[in-house]
N, C-alpha and C positions, 0 to 999 in steps of 0.2 A: 502436870501442865507445862506446857513447853513456854521457855521464856523468850524474850524478843532478843533477837542476834545484837552483840554488841562488837563494837569495832576491836578485831583481836591486835594485839601488838604485834609488831614486825619481827619474824625470825630471824635469824643469822642469813638464811636462804634466801628472803626476800631483800634484805640490804646487800646482798652481794649477788643478786640475782644473774646480771650480767657478765659478771666475772665465771659462776659456774656453769653457765650458757656456753661462754667463749670458750672455756677448758673442755666441755664435752663434744663440741661442734670440733676442736682444733683435733681432739683425741681420735674422734670417728673419722675425720678425712686421712689422719696419720695411718690409722690400721688398716683402713678402708684400701689406702693406697700400698701399704704393707705387705698385705695379708689377703688379697683379691680372693683366693680361693676358700679361705675360711668364711667370709662373706656370702660366696656364692653358694656354700653348703647351708649356710643358714637362710640365704634367699628360696632354697630349694625347699625347706620345710615347709610345703603349704599341703592344704586339702580344700580341693572345689575353690583354687585361686586365691583361698585366704592362708596369708602366710601367719604359721602360728606361733612363732616368738614375738612379732609383732602384735596381733591379736592378745597375747597374753599380756604383754606390757601394757597395751591400750587398755586393759581390764583393770589391772593392777594399778594405772595412773588416775582413771576415771572414777572409776567404782567409789573410792574413798571419797574424792572430792564431791559426788552425787550425793554421798550419806549427807551433806551439810545442807542440802536442797529440801526444805520444806513446803511441798506443795500447797500445804494451808496458807503459805504465804501470797498466794494468788489473793488472797482477800484484801491484802494490804496495797493492791494495785491501784484502789480509787484513791488512796492517800496522795500519790504522785502521778495523778493521770496523764498530765502534761508529759514530765519526762519520759514514762514508759510509752506514750504514743510518739515521742520524738525518736526513742530507741526503736522501735519497732518500723516506724517509718523507714529509717536508714538500714537497717538488718535485715528486711526482707522486701521491700520497694525500691532502695537504692543500690545498696552494697551488690548484690549480686549480678543484677544488671549493668551495672555501670563496670563492674568487672570484666564482664563478658565484652563490653563495650572496647575498654581499656586494650585487653587481650587480643580483639581483633585488630584494632588499629593499629598498636604496635608491634606484637608478635607476628601476627597475620598479614600485616601490609607493610609499615614502616621498615621493620628489622626482617622480615621473610629473607631477603636476600643474603642475610648475615648468619641467617640460623642454620643448621642440618633440615633439609628438605622435608625429610621423612619423619620429623619430630615436631613440626612445626603446630599439627592441630593436637597432638598431645600435650605441648606445652600449654596451649589455650584451656584445653579440658582440665588441667591441673590448675590452674588460675581459679577456672570456675568452681571446681569442686571446693577449692581453700575458700573461695567469698562466699559460698553458700549455706555455710553451718557459722552461725554466728560463737563467738567464744562463750566457754561455760566455766572450766577448770582456773583459768588463770585471770576471769575477770576479777575472782575474790582479792587477787594479789593486788592488780591495778587499782582497784577501787580503794584499799588499804592505803596503798602507797598516796594518792592522792585526797586522802581524809573524805572520802565518800560515805552518802549515808547508808547505812549497812541496810536498812529496811528495802529501800529502793533497790539496793545490787540483788539480794537475796529474792526478792519478787520477780524482778526482771528476768534472774537466770533461771529461776521456775518456770515463767511463761515462755522463754526462748527455747528450754528444752521440751515443754509440751508441743509447741508447735513445730520444733524440728521432727519430731516423730512422726508427724503427718505431712510435713511440708517439705523436706529434706529432698526425697526421691523424686517426686513430681517436679520441682523446680529445677534438679539438678537435669533431669529429663528434658524438659522444656528447653534450656539454656543450651545443653549438648546438641539437641538438635536444631536449636538456630544456628548452631555453630557447625553445622551439617558433619555431627561427629555421631557416629553409630552407639547408641545407648543398649548396653547387654542388661536389660531389665532385671533378669533373676539375680546377679550379680550385685547390681546396685540396690535391689531389696533387702539381700541378705546382707550387705553392710550395713544397711538402716537397722535391720533386726539384730544384729551381733554387737553393733557400736553404740546405740541408741536405746532401742527397745527393752532388749535383754538387761542392759546394765541399770537403766533407770529403774526397771520392775524389782532386780535382786535388791538395788540400794534401798529403796523404798521398803521393800518387805524386812531388810535387816534394820533398818531404822526403826521403823514400827515396833519392831520385836523389842529393841534395847529402850524404847521408851517405855512398853509396858512392863517391862522386866524391872528397870531400875530407874525411868525418868531420865530427865536431860542429863544428870551427873554421870549415867551409865553411857550415855550417849557420847558425853565430852571425852571419857576416859577412852572409848573404843577409837573417837577420833584423833586424839594425841597418839595411841599406840601405831595407827596404821599410817599417820604422817610420813613418817621414816620411808614406809613401804612405797607410799605414793610418790614420793620425792626421788628415792631411788631409782622407781621405774621411768619416770619423767627422764631424768638422766642417761639411763639407759638407752630408752629410747632414741633420744638424741645421739648418743655413741652409734647406735643401730643404724638409724637413717642416714647419718653422714659417711657412716663407714660403707654403706651400699652404693653410694652415691661418691666416694672419696677419688675414685680415679675421674671420673665425669666431672668433678668438681677442679682438681687440679687441672684436668687435661682441657679444660674449655672456660677458663675464667671470663672470656668476652662474652660467653653465652650467658655465664651466672650474671654478669654485669646488665645485660640486655634484658632478662627476665627479672630482674631485680626493678626496672624502671617503672612499668605499671603497677607494680606492689607498692613502691615508695609512695605514687601517686596516689592510688586507693585509699592508703592508710590515711594521709594527711587531708586529701578530699571528704571523707567520711567522718572524720573527727573533727573538722573545721566545722563541717555543714551541721552536726549534732549540736556541736557548741554553740553555732550561731542562732539555730533553730530556739534551741532552749532559751537564749537569751531574748529574743523576739517573743517567745510565749511567756518570760516571766518565771521560768523555772529556778529554784534557789540553786546556787552556785554548788551545794554538797550533792545536788542529785544531776544538775549540769556536767559536773567533770567527771564522773564514771559514767554518765551517759555517751560523752565524746569518745569514752575508751573502750566501752562496749559496742559501739556502733562501729567502732574501727576495727576491732580485734577478731581474729578467727579461732576456730575449733579445729588446730591444726591435727590433734590426734584423730578425729574422724575422718578429716581429709585425706589425711596420707593413707589410712586404712583401705578407704574406699577407692583410693587410686591405685594401690598395688594390688587389689582385688579384682578393679575392671582393664587395668593396663599393664601390671607386673612392676617388679621391683625396680627394673633396671629402666622404665620409661620416662619419658619428657615429663609426663604428667607428676611422676612421683619427684622429679629432679625438680620441677616447677614449685611443689609444695615445699620441699627440703628449702629452697631459695626463699620461700616465703617465712621460713621458720629463722632462716639466717637474719632476715632483715627487721621482723617484725618486732624481736625483743628489744634490740636499741630504739628503735624507731617509737614503739610503745613508751619506752624509758623516757623519750624526748616529749611525747605528748604528754606524760605526767608533769614534766617540767615545765611546759608552756601554759597547760590551765591552771597551775600552781600560780605561775608568776604574773598571769593575767587575771587573777582574783580581784584586784582593787578594780581594772577595766569593768570586768563584768558587773560586779555588785555597785558600781557607780551609776547605774542606770541608762 
């Protein structure tokens, strides 16, 4: 019989998250600028426009995290209906569309004269891809940092993963179409298959097998053994992504700053809206805090894999998502601090 999820103790990685991420970003940029030929060789290792090193790292990163997800937890959704409703509304009805609007407004109109003309549409596409997939892996970290309700977090992540299987491709296709960007449907559907459907199936099959053979204790032992692998893959992915874009980042700091503007607005807008709606609906703070974080964060692993498959490693879309990664971690840590400091206000009624 499976036990209810307990709030895990913070690991060294979680306590120093911003430091590890910053070191990997710096290492990636430095290596990309120092050895562009090496990263060009890695970038050329692809099949059907799918970069094999990135695909492998994404799998190693997300499958261990997907093992934590019990789709039976969907039955617990009714315990937190208002909190789940707020997050679903933000994730699927607000965030993708608001990012398409912000991207078009800032990148497509206001900043267009300041950006490379041939990359503007690609930048917007990257921002849309970033916003169309709600975060799954890092949500557990954010929720733990703000002492969120673990049952809510688990059930919300399980529900978002299930929705993503069916909604990601149509939603991206719709928004890219609205933005007048050609949608290579076969490549988009392949990305969904590779980075959502297959990992979910594999993770759930392994999870069920472990629970049948040794129960929750066996699954916990496997997760403990795989945790370093997932962490290593995450850090290696950051090095690789920033290595691919190292020259572009160092050569176009002004472009990076401009791309960060709609991303920053998007994160604070969605987090604030989720937090405010939760208060208005009488949602407990321990649910409202992770709701704000889940509503604002993105599944960058899927976004960057899809961007590379759709537009290429050196594309503006991939660069926009890398900027999203650069911005998101410190910004999300600031959101954690904000919701914790405003708890007395929230609970005052």
